[in-house]
Backbone as XML, in Angstrom:
<?xml version="1.0"?>
<chain id="A" units="angstrom">
  <residue number="1" name="MET">
    <atom name="N" x="174.819" y="130.403" z="114.138"/>
    <atom name="CA" x="173.155" y="130.024" z="114.400"/>
    <atom name="C" x="172.597" y="129.699" z="115.308"/>
  </residue>
  <residue number="2" name="SER">
    <atom name="N" x="171.872" y="130.570" z="116.189"/>
    <atom name="CA" x="171.636" y="130.218" z="117.710"/>
    <atom name="C" x="170.070" y="130.068" z="117.390"/>
  </residue>
  <residue number="3" name="THR">
    <atom name="N" x="169.425" y="128.926" z="118.113"/>
    <atom name="CA" x="168.313" y="128.612" z="118.124"/>
    <atom name="C" x="167.626" y="128.712" z="119.406"/>
  </residue>
  <residue number="4" name="TYR">
    <atom name="N" x="166.361" y="128.896" z="119.492"/>
    <atom name="CA" x="165.858" y="129.122" z="121.002"/>
    <atom name="C" x="165.235" y="127.937" z="121.558"/>
  </residue>
  <residue number="5" name="LEU">
    <atom name="N" x="165.243" y="126.874" z="120.729"/>
    <atom name="CA" x="164.958" y="125.685" z="121.061"/>
    <atom name="C" x="166.008" y="124.788" z="122.059"/>
  </residue>
  <residue number="6" name="LYS">
    <atom name="N" x="165.538" y="123.994" z="123.245"/>
    <atom name="CA" x="166.542" y="123.160" z="123.843"/>
    <atom name="C" x="166.105" y="121.750" z="123.976"/>
  </residue>
  <residue number="7" name="LYS">
    <atom name="N" x="166.884" y="121.126" z="124.347"/>
    <atom name="CA" x="166.601" y="119.528" z="124.423"/>
    <atom name="C" x="165.352" y="119.519" z="125.405"/>
  </residue>
  <residue number="8" name="ASP">
    <atom name="N" x="164.223" y="118.818" z="125.552"/>
    <atom name="CA" x="163.355" y="118.485" z="126.391"/>
    <atom name="C" x="162.084" y="119.551" z="126.285"/>
  </residue>
  <residue number="9" name="ASP">
    <atom name="N" x="162.115" y="120.319" z="125.405"/>
    <atom name="CA" x="161.166" y="121.485" z="125.119"/>
    <atom name="C" x="159.961" y="120.626" z="124.354"/>
  </residue>
  <residue number="10" name="VAL">
    <atom name="N" x="158.642" y="120.954" z="124.727"/>
    <atom name="CA" x="157.737" y="120.354" z="123.774"/>
    <atom name="C" x="157.457" y="121.142" z="122.723"/>
  </residue>
  <residue number="11" name="VAL">
    <atom name="N" x="157.429" y="120.578" z="121.439"/>
    <atom name="CA" x="157.172" y="121.345" z="120.290"/>
    <atom name="C" x="155.931" y="120.861" z="119.470"/>
  </residue>
  <residue number="12" name="ILE">
    <atom name="N" x="155.505" y="121.599" z="118.533"/>
    <atom name="CA" x="154.509" y="121.017" z="117.922"/>
    <atom name="C" x="154.891" y="121.240" z="116.141"/>
  </residue>
  <residue number="13" name="THR">
    <atom name="N" x="154.508" y="120.089" z="115.495"/>
    <atom name="CA" x="155.063" y="120.262" z="113.832"/>
    <atom name="C" x="153.929" y="120.940" z="113.041"/>
  </residue>
  <residue number="14" name="LEU">
    <atom name="N" x="154.398" y="121.795" z="112.205"/>
    <atom name="CA" x="153.781" y="122.648" z="111.296"/>
    <atom name="C" x="153.334" y="122.021" z="110.000"/>
  </residue>
  <residue number="15" name="VAL">
    <atom name="N" x="154.438" y="121.142" z="109.457"/>
    <atom name="CA" x="154.333" y="120.511" z="108.277"/>
    <atom name="C" x="154.723" y="119.355" z="108.248"/>
  </residue>
  <residue number="16" name="GLY">
    <atom name="N" x="154.414" y="118.583" z="107.171"/>
    <atom name="CA" x="154.791" y="116.949" z="106.769"/>
    <atom name="C" x="153.877" y="116.268" z="107.071"/>
  </residue>
  <residue number="17" name="LYS">
    <atom name="N" x="154.097" y="114.763" z="107.214"/>
    <atom name="CA" x="153.123" y="114.122" z="107.523"/>
    <atom name="C" x="152.658" y="114.050" z="108.655"/>
  </residue>
  <residue number="18" name="ASP">
    <atom name="N" x="153.506" y="114.473" z="110.137"/>
    <atom name="CA" x="153.177" y="114.439" z="111.347"/>
    <atom name="C" x="152.540" y="115.773" z="111.673"/>
  </residue>
  <residue number="19" name="LYS">
    <atom name="N" x="151.920" y="116.646" z="110.853"/>
    <atom name="CA" x="151.374" y="117.928" z="110.979"/>
    <atom name="C" x="150.541" y="117.844" z="112.282"/>
  </residue>
  <residue number="20" name="GLY">
    <atom name="N" x="150.701" y="118.666" z="113.104"/>
    <atom name="CA" x="149.763" y="118.866" z="114.371"/>
    <atom name="C" x="150.210" y="118.197" z="115.487"/>
  </residue>
  <residue number="21" name="LYS">
    <atom name="N" x="151.102" y="116.877" z="115.267"/>
    <atom name="CA" x="151.600" y="116.219" z="116.422"/>
    <atom name="C" x="152.591" y="117.126" z="117.160"/>
  </residue>
  <residue number="22" name="THR">
    <atom name="N" x="152.394" y="116.588" z="118.663"/>
    <atom name="CA" x="153.366" y="117.260" z="119.688"/>
    <atom name="C" x="154.407" y="116.361" z="120.199"/>
  </residue>
  <residue number="23" name="GLY">
    <atom name="N" x="155.795" y="116.682" z="120.320"/>
    <atom name="CA" x="156.732" y="115.534" z="120.904"/>
    <atom name="C" x="157.870" y="116.451" z="121.627"/>
  </residue>
  <residue number="24" name="LYS">
    <atom name="N" x="158.655" y="115.540" z="122.251"/>
    <atom name="CA" x="159.663" y="116.365" z="123.155"/>
    <atom name="C" x="161.013" y="116.364" z="122.388"/>
  </residue>
  <residue number="25" name="ILE">
    <atom name="N" x="161.803" y="117.263" z="122.236"/>
    <atom name="CA" x="163.183" y="117.414" z="121.589"/>
    <atom name="C" x="163.993" y="116.323" z="122.383"/>
  </residue>
  <residue number="26" name="LEU">
    <atom name="N" x="164.671" y="115.594" z="121.443"/>
    <atom name="CA" x="165.408" y="114.524" z="121.759"/>
    <atom name="C" x="166.998" y="115.210" z="121.603"/>
  </residue>
  <residue number="27" name="LYS">
    <atom name="N" x="167.063" y="115.893" z="120.688"/>
    <atom name="CA" x="168.428" y="116.305" z="120.375"/>
    <atom name="C" x="168.545" y="117.668" z="119.469"/>
  </residue>
  <residue number="28" name="VAL">
    <atom name="N" x="169.449" y="118.457" z="119.676"/>
    <atom name="CA" x="169.266" y="119.683" z="118.926"/>
    <atom name="C" x="170.573" y="119.794" z="118.223"/>
  </residue>
  <residue number="29" name="LEU">
    <atom name="N" x="170.517" y="119.836" z="116.893"/>
    <atom name="CA" x="171.582" y="119.899" z="115.896"/>
    <atom name="C" x="171.955" y="121.411" z="115.610"/>
  </residue>
  <residue number="30" name="ARG">
    <atom name="N" x="172.537" y="122.167" z="116.256"/>
    <atom name="CA" x="172.814" y="123.570" z="115.960"/>
    <atom name="C" x="173.647" y="123.709" z="114.539"/>
  </residue>
  <residue number="31" name="ASP">
    <atom name="N" x="174.411" y="122.986" z="114.167"/>
    <atom name="CA" x="175.044" y="123.414" z="113.070"/>
    <atom name="C" x="174.292" y="123.068" z="111.974"/>
  </residue>
  <residue number="32" name="LYS">
    <atom name="N" x="173.103" y="122.225" z="111.839"/>
    <atom name="CA" x="172.508" y="121.749" z="110.445"/>
    <atom name="C" x="171.145" y="122.449" z="110.830"/>
  </residue>
  <residue number="33" name="ASN">
    <atom name="N" x="171.024" y="123.404" z="111.952"/>
    <atom name="CA" x="169.603" y="124.100" z="112.263"/>
    <atom name="C" x="168.300" y="123.016" z="112.169"/>
  </residue>
  <residue number="34" name="LYS">
    <atom name="N" x="168.630" y="121.967" z="112.753"/>
    <atom name="CA" x="167.650" y="120.831" z="112.929"/>
    <atom name="C" x="167.479" y="120.027" z="114.548"/>
  </residue>
  <residue number="35" name="VAL">
    <atom name="N" x="166.263" y="119.632" z="114.453"/>
    <atom name="CA" x="165.857" y="119.109" z="115.807"/>
    <atom name="C" x="165.474" y="117.660" z="115.644"/>
  </residue>
  <residue number="36" name="VAL">
    <atom name="N" x="165.684" y="116.690" z="116.619"/>
    <atom name="CA" x="164.898" y="115.319" z="116.387"/>
    <atom name="C" x="163.868" y="115.403" z="117.331"/>
  </residue>
  <residue number="37" name="VAL">
    <atom name="N" x="162.785" y="115.050" z="117.043"/>
    <atom name="CA" x="161.644" y="115.168" z="117.926"/>
    <atom name="C" x="161.259" y="113.697" z="118.231"/>
  </residue>
  <residue number="38" name="GLU">
    <atom name="N" x="160.745" y="113.363" z="119.799"/>
    <atom name="CA" x="160.295" y="112.095" z="119.763"/>
    <atom name="C" x="159.010" y="111.736" z="118.892"/>
  </residue>
  <residue number="39" name="LYS">
    <atom name="N" x="158.933" y="110.563" z="118.296"/>
    <atom name="CA" x="157.829" y="110.083" z="117.690"/>
    <atom name="C" x="157.517" y="110.934" z="116.363"/>
  </residue>
  <residue number="40" name="ILE">
    <atom name="N" x="158.241" y="111.801" z="115.924"/>
    <atom name="CA" x="157.867" y="112.895" z="115.196"/>
    <atom name="C" x="158.982" y="112.296" z="113.759"/>
  </residue>
  <residue number="41" name="ASN">
    <atom name="N" x="158.507" y="112.213" z="112.723"/>
    <atom name="CA" x="159.436" y="112.075" z="111.197"/>
    <atom name="C" x="159.987" y="110.980" z="111.448"/>
  </residue>
  <residue number="42" name="ILE">
    <atom name="N" x="159.392" y="109.456" z="111.597"/>
    <atom name="CA" x="159.750" y="108.126" z="111.940"/>
    <atom name="C" x="160.189" y="107.408" z="110.505"/>
  </residue>
  <residue number="43" name="VAL">
    <atom name="N" x="160.984" y="106.999" z="110.223"/>
    <atom name="CA" x="161.359" y="106.453" z="108.950"/>
    <atom name="C" x="161.913" y="104.730" z="109.190"/>
  </residue>
  <residue number="44" name="LYS">
    <atom name="N" x="161.965" y="103.977" z="108.242"/>
    <atom name="CA" x="162.426" y="102.566" z="108.588"/>
    <atom name="C" x="163.603" y="102.611" z="107.737"/>
  </residue>
  <residue number="45" name="ARG">
    <atom name="N" x="164.737" y="101.983" z="108.420"/>
    <atom name="CA" x="166.053" y="101.834" z="108.036"/>
    <atom name="C" x="166.360" y="100.167" z="108.238"/>
  </residue>
  <residue number="46" name="HIS">
    <atom name="N" x="167.173" y="99.617" z="106.965"/>
    <atom name="CA" x="167.591" y="98.622" z="106.832"/>
    <atom name="C" x="168.929" y="98.534" z="107.555"/>
  </residue>
  <residue number="47" name="VAL">
    <atom name="N" x="169.191" y="97.465" z="108.419"/>
    <atom name="CA" x="170.469" y="97.627" z="109.180"/>
    <atom name="C" x="170.970" y="96.243" z="109.051"/>
  </residue>
  <residue number="48" name="LYS">
    <atom name="N" x="172.586" y="96.343" z="108.756"/>
    <atom name="CA" x="173.061" y="94.901" z="108.655"/>
    <atom name="C" x="173.331" y="94.371" z="109.928"/>
  </residue>
  <residue number="49" name="PRO">
    <atom name="N" x="173.717" y="93.027" z="110.052"/>
    <atom name="CA" x="174.004" y="92.518" z="111.407"/>
    <atom name="C" x="175.490" y="92.963" z="111.973"/>
  </residue>
  <residue number="50" name="THR">
    <atom name="N" x="175.458" y="93.333" z="113.159"/>
    <atom name="CA" x="176.808" y="93.790" z="113.684"/>
    <atom name="C" x="176.896" y="93.218" z="115.171"/>
  </residue>
  <residue number="51" name="GLN">
    <atom name="N" x="177.787" y="93.316" z="115.812"/>
    <atom name="CA" x="178.346" y="92.819" z="117.020"/>
    <atom name="C" x="177.127" y="93.110" z="118.089"/>
  </residue>
  <residue number="52" name="ILE">
    <atom name="N" x="176.877" y="94.559" z="117.928"/>
    <atom name="CA" x="175.674" y="95.273" z="118.699"/>
    <atom name="C" x="174.351" y="94.767" z="118.503"/>
  </residue>
  <residue number="53" name="ASN">
    <atom name="N" x="174.204" y="94.341" z="117.271"/>
    <atom name="CA" x="172.883" y="94.008" z="116.952"/>
    <atom name="C" x="172.853" y="92.894" z="115.748"/>
  </residue>
  <residue number="54" name="PRO">
    <atom name="N" x="172.982" y="91.522" z="116.392"/>
    <atom name="CA" x="173.341" y="90.476" z="115.401"/>
    <atom name="C" x="172.610" y="90.045" z="114.586"/>
  </residue>
  <residue number="55" name="GLN">
    <atom name="N" x="171.221" y="90.344" z="114.903"/>
    <atom name="CA" x="169.937" y="89.914" z="114.188"/>
    <atom name="C" x="169.887" y="90.652" z="112.826"/>
  </residue>
  <residue number="56" name="GLY">
    <atom name="N" x="170.114" y="91.920" z="113.213"/>
    <atom name="CA" x="170.079" y="93.003" z="111.969"/>
    <atom name="C" x="168.622" y="93.203" z="111.623"/>
  </residue>
  <residue number="57" name="GLY">
    <atom name="N" x="168.174" y="93.836" z="110.357"/>
    <atom name="CA" x="166.880" y="93.947" z="110.215"/>
    <atom name="C" x="166.345" y="95.444" z="110.132"/>
  </residue>
  <residue number="58" name="ILE">
    <atom name="N" x="164.942" y="95.650" z="110.195"/>
    <atom name="CA" x="164.416" y="96.831" z="109.751"/>
    <atom name="C" x="164.266" y="97.426" z="111.200"/>
  </residue>
  <residue number="59" name="ILE">
    <atom name="N" x="164.818" y="98.737" z="111.322"/>
    <atom name="CA" x="164.457" y="99.382" z="112.596"/>
    <atom name="C" x="163.899" y="100.821" z="112.330"/>
  </residue>
  <residue number="60" name="GLU">
    <atom name="N" x="162.947" y="101.279" z="113.186"/>
    <atom name="CA" x="162.306" y="102.473" z="113.104"/>
    <atom name="C" x="162.944" y="103.669" z="113.871"/>
  </residue>
  <residue number="61" name="LYS">
    <atom name="N" x="163.291" y="104.759" z="113.167"/>
    <atom name="CA" x="164.036" y="105.736" z="113.962"/>
    <atom name="C" x="163.534" y="107.007" z="113.526"/>
  </residue>
  <residue number="62" name="GLU">
    <atom name="N" x="164.030" y="108.173" z="114.642"/>
    <atom name="CA" x="163.408" y="109.367" z="114.115"/>
    <atom name="C" x="164.403" y="110.440" z="113.515"/>
  </residue>
  <residue number="63" name="MET">
    <atom name="N" x="164.144" y="111.199" z="112.508"/>
    <atom name="CA" x="165.214" y="111.620" z="111.682"/>
    <atom name="C" x="164.944" y="113.147" z="112.084"/>
  </residue>
  <residue number="64" name="PRO">
    <atom name="N" x="165.892" y="114.039" z="111.748"/>
    <atom name="CA" x="165.851" y="115.326" z="112.053"/>
    <atom name="C" x="164.953" y="116.249" z="111.271"/>
  </residue>
  <residue number="65" name="ILE">
    <atom name="N" x="164.420" y="117.268" z="111.652"/>
    <atom name="CA" x="163.318" y="118.037" z="111.267"/>
    <atom name="C" x="163.610" y="119.498" z="111.332"/>
  </residue>
  <residue number="66" name="ASP">
    <atom name="N" x="163.634" y="120.228" z="110.320"/>
    <atom name="CA" x="164.128" y="121.613" z="110.271"/>
    <atom name="C" x="163.445" y="122.469" z="111.536"/>
  </residue>
  <residue number="67" name="VAL">
    <atom name="N" x="164.311" y="123.355" z="112.225"/>
    <atom name="CA" x="163.621" y="124.213" z="113.184"/>
    <atom name="C" x="162.521" y="125.083" z="112.785"/>
  </residue>
  <residue number="68" name="SER">
    <atom name="N" x="162.474" y="125.330" z="111.578"/>
    <atom name="CA" x="161.440" y="126.013" z="111.000"/>
    <atom name="C" x="160.223" y="125.681" z="110.922"/>
  </residue>
  <residue number="69" name="ASN">
    <atom name="N" x="160.043" y="124.100" z="110.943"/>
    <atom name="CA" x="159.052" y="123.485" z="110.757"/>
    <atom name="C" x="158.215" y="123.179" z="112.023"/>
  </residue>
  <residue number="70" name="VAL">
    <atom name="N" x="158.945" y="123.514" z="113.356"/>
    <atom name="CA" x="158.150" y="123.347" z="114.493"/>
    <atom name="C" x="158.310" y="124.517" z="115.226"/>
  </residue>
  <residue number="71" name="LEU">
    <atom name="N" x="157.112" y="124.635" z="116.216"/>
    <atom name="CA" x="156.822" y="125.823" z="117.174"/>
    <atom name="C" x="156.923" y="125.251" z="118.794"/>
  </residue>
  <residue number="72" name="LEU">
    <atom name="N" x="157.134" y="126.046" z="119.482"/>
    <atom name="CA" x="157.272" y="125.624" z="121.083"/>
    <atom name="C" x="155.699" y="125.481" z="121.366"/>
  </residue>
  <residue number="73" name="TYR">
    <atom name="N" x="155.581" y="124.762" z="122.147"/>
    <atom name="CA" x="154.245" y="124.484" z="122.712"/>
    <atom name="C" x="153.912" y="125.072" z="124.077"/>
  </residue>
  <residue number="74" name="CYS">
    <atom name="N" x="152.827" y="125.974" z="124.074"/>
    <atom name="CA" x="152.576" y="126.353" z="125.290"/>
    <atom name="C" x="151.230" y="125.818" z="125.902"/>
  </residue>
  <residue number="75" name="LYS">
    <atom name="N" x="151.567" y="125.272" z="127.268"/>
    <atom name="CA" x="150.536" y="124.466" z="127.820"/>
    <atom name="C" x="149.376" y="125.483" z="128.106"/>
  </residue>
  <residue number="76" name="LYS">
    <atom name="N" x="149.613" y="126.784" z="128.419"/>
    <atom name="CA" x="148.673" y="127.517" z="128.818"/>
    <atom name="C" x="147.462" y="127.685" z="127.478"/>
  </residue>
  <residue number="77" name="CYS">
    <atom name="N" x="148.186" y="128.068" z="126.573"/>
    <atom name="CA" x="147.327" y="128.383" z="125.268"/>
    <atom name="C" x="146.978" y="127.296" z="124.667"/>
  </residue>
  <residue number="78" name="GLN">
    <atom name="N" x="147.803" y="126.127" z="124.924"/>
    <atom name="CA" x="147.197" y="124.933" z="124.254"/>
    <atom name="C" x="147.348" y="124.968" z="122.658"/>
  </residue>
  <residue number="79" name="LYS">
    <atom name="N" x="148.611" y="125.654" z="122.360"/>
    <atom name="CA" x="149.100" y="125.538" z="120.925"/>
    <atom name="C" x="150.597" y="126.068" z="120.810"/>
  </residue>
  <residue number="80" name="GLY">
    <atom name="N" x="150.933" y="125.859" z="119.484"/>
    <atom name="CA" x="152.598" y="126.231" z="119.395"/>
    <atom name="C" x="152.332" y="127.692" z="119.166"/>
  </residue>
  <residue number="81" name="VAL">
    <atom name="N" x="153.450" y="128.442" z="119.691"/>
    <atom name="CA" x="153.629" y="129.852" z="120.230"/>
    <atom name="C" x="154.908" y="130.336" z="119.662"/>
  </residue>
  <residue number="82" name="ARG">
    <atom name="N" x="154.848" y="131.593" z="119.100"/>
    <atom name="CA" x="156.274" y="132.227" z="119.068"/>
    <atom name="C" x="156.868" y="132.812" z="120.289"/>
  </residue>
  <residue number="83" name="ILE">
    <atom name="N" x="157.999" y="132.696" z="120.628"/>
    <atom name="CA" x="158.353" y="133.200" z="121.959"/>
    <atom name="C" x="159.053" y="134.619" z="121.906"/>
  </residue>
  <residue number="84" name="GLY">
    <atom name="N" x="159.172" y="135.189" z="123.167"/>
    <atom name="CA" x="159.980" y="136.539" z="123.262"/>
    <atom name="C" x="160.785" y="135.982" z="124.393"/>
  </residue>
  <residue number="85" name="LYS">
    <atom name="N" x="161.994" y="137.095" z="124.646"/>
    <atom name="CA" x="162.668" y="136.902" z="125.734"/>
    <atom name="C" x="162.536" y="137.981" z="126.844"/>
  </residue>
  <residue number="86" name="LYS">
    <atom name="N" x="162.627" y="137.668" z="128.131"/>
    <atom name="CA" x="162.102" y="138.798" z="129.212"/>
    <atom name="C" x="163.146" y="138.820" z="130.327"/>
  </residue>
  <residue number="87" name="LEU">
    <atom name="N" x="163.629" y="140.027" z="130.836"/>
    <atom name="CA" x="164.520" y="140.145" z="131.605"/>
    <atom name="C" x="163.918" y="140.054" z="133.260"/>
  </residue>
  <residue number="88" name="LEU">
    <atom name="N" x="164.230" y="139.011" z="134.033"/>
    <atom name="CA" x="163.467" y="138.925" z="135.257"/>
    <atom name="C" x="164.344" y="139.765" z="136.234"/>
  </residue>
  <residue number="89" name="GLU">
    <atom name="N" x="163.450" y="139.886" z="137.724"/>
    <atom name="CA" x="164.196" y="140.893" z="138.794"/>
    <atom name="C" x="165.435" y="140.437" z="139.053"/>
  </residue>
  <residue number="90" name="ASP">
    <atom name="N" x="165.706" y="139.266" z="139.012"/>
    <atom name="CA" x="167.162" y="138.815" z="139.311"/>
    <atom name="C" x="168.196" y="139.019" z="138.458"/>
  </residue>
  <residue number="91" name="GLY">
    <atom name="N" x="167.855" y="139.273" z="137.273"/>
    <atom name="CA" x="168.907" y="139.472" z="136.185"/>
    <atom name="C" x="168.904" y="138.470" z="135.203"/>
  </residue>
  <residue number="92" name="SER">
    <atom name="N" x="168.289" y="137.243" z="135.210"/>
    <atom name="CA" x="168.422" y="136.271" z="134.495"/>
    <atom name="C" x="167.301" y="136.341" z="133.359"/>
  </residue>
  <residue number="93" name="LYS">
    <atom name="N" x="167.586" y="135.707" z="132.307"/>
    <atom name="CA" x="166.598" y="135.788" z="131.010"/>
    <atom name="C" x="165.704" y="134.657" z="131.164"/>
  </residue>
  <residue number="94" name="ALA">
    <atom name="N" x="164.475" y="134.883" z="130.711"/>
    <atom name="CA" x="163.586" y="133.674" z="130.369"/>
    <atom name="C" x="162.806" y="134.215" z="129.012"/>
  </residue>
  <residue number="95" name="ARG">
    <atom name="N" x="162.398" y="132.722" z="128.668"/>
    <atom name="CA" x="161.580" y="132.715" z="127.196"/>
    <atom name="C" x="160.122" y="132.851" z="127.728"/>
  </residue>
  <residue number="96" name="VAL">
    <atom name="N" x="159.675" y="133.538" z="127.096"/>
    <atom name="CA" x="157.846" y="133.860" z="127.319"/>
    <atom name="C" x="157.227" y="133.810" z="126.201"/>
  </residue>
  <residue number="97" name="CYS">
    <atom name="N" x="155.834" y="133.520" z="126.290"/>
    <atom name="CA" x="155.134" y="133.036" z="125.175"/>
    <atom name="C" x="154.435" y="134.542" z="124.843"/>
  </residue>
  <residue number="98" name="LYS">
    <atom name="N" x="154.484" y="134.777" z="123.544"/>
    <atom name="CA" x="154.080" y="136.110" z="123.213"/>
    <atom name="C" x="152.626" y="136.311" z="123.263"/>
  </residue>
  <residue number="99" name="LYS">
    <atom name="N" x="151.786" y="135.133" z="123.425"/>
    <atom name="CA" x="150.283" y="135.493" z="123.290"/>
    <atom name="C" x="149.701" y="135.682" z="125.030"/>
  </residue>
  <residue number="100" name="CYS">
    <atom name="N" x="150.313" y="134.842" z="125.630"/>
    <atom name="CA" x="149.897" y="134.947" z="127.098"/>
    <atom name="C" x="150.683" y="135.408" z="128.063"/>
  </residue>
  <residue number="101" name="GLY">
    <atom name="N" x="152.091" y="135.449" z="127.882"/>
    <atom name="CA" x="152.963" y="136.219" z="128.570"/>
    <atom name="C" x="153.520" y="134.819" z="129.561"/>
  </residue>
  <residue number="102" name="GLU">
    <atom name="N" x="153.107" y="133.675" z="129.769"/>
    <atom name="CA" x="153.493" y="132.708" z="130.416"/>
    <atom name="C" x="155.037" y="132.438" z="130.211"/>
  </residue>
  <residue number="103" name="ILE">
    <atom name="N" x="155.918" y="132.372" z="131.432"/>
    <atom name="CA" x="157.200" y="131.814" z="131.260"/>
    <atom name="C" x="157.283" y="130.650" z="130.739"/>
  </residue>
  <residue number="104" name="LEU">
    <atom name="N" x="157.992" y="130.021" z="129.848"/>
    <atom name="CA" x="157.948" y="128.767" z="129.251"/>
    <atom name="C" x="159.628" y="128.017" z="129.817"/>
  </residue>
</chain>
């Protein structure tokens, strides 16, 4: 399964408790078809004391969200957009916004 999303892309959430929020992708989990987005889908986890974290306690962390529930955010359109691929003059490929044609 190949996904068009990459690390450091800005995406907008389509569903769930964080619907409409934007955030930067921290990690792409290609085998599970999920992405971890900054400050989206935050949950609280109870952790035992360890040598790294001797205090233990409750931590908040981002959990993965399915790629079908996010859209790439276009700065020009100011919303989430579908993307297409375009072949540039130098022979390289680029992702483009389907609405405005902006290179993402």
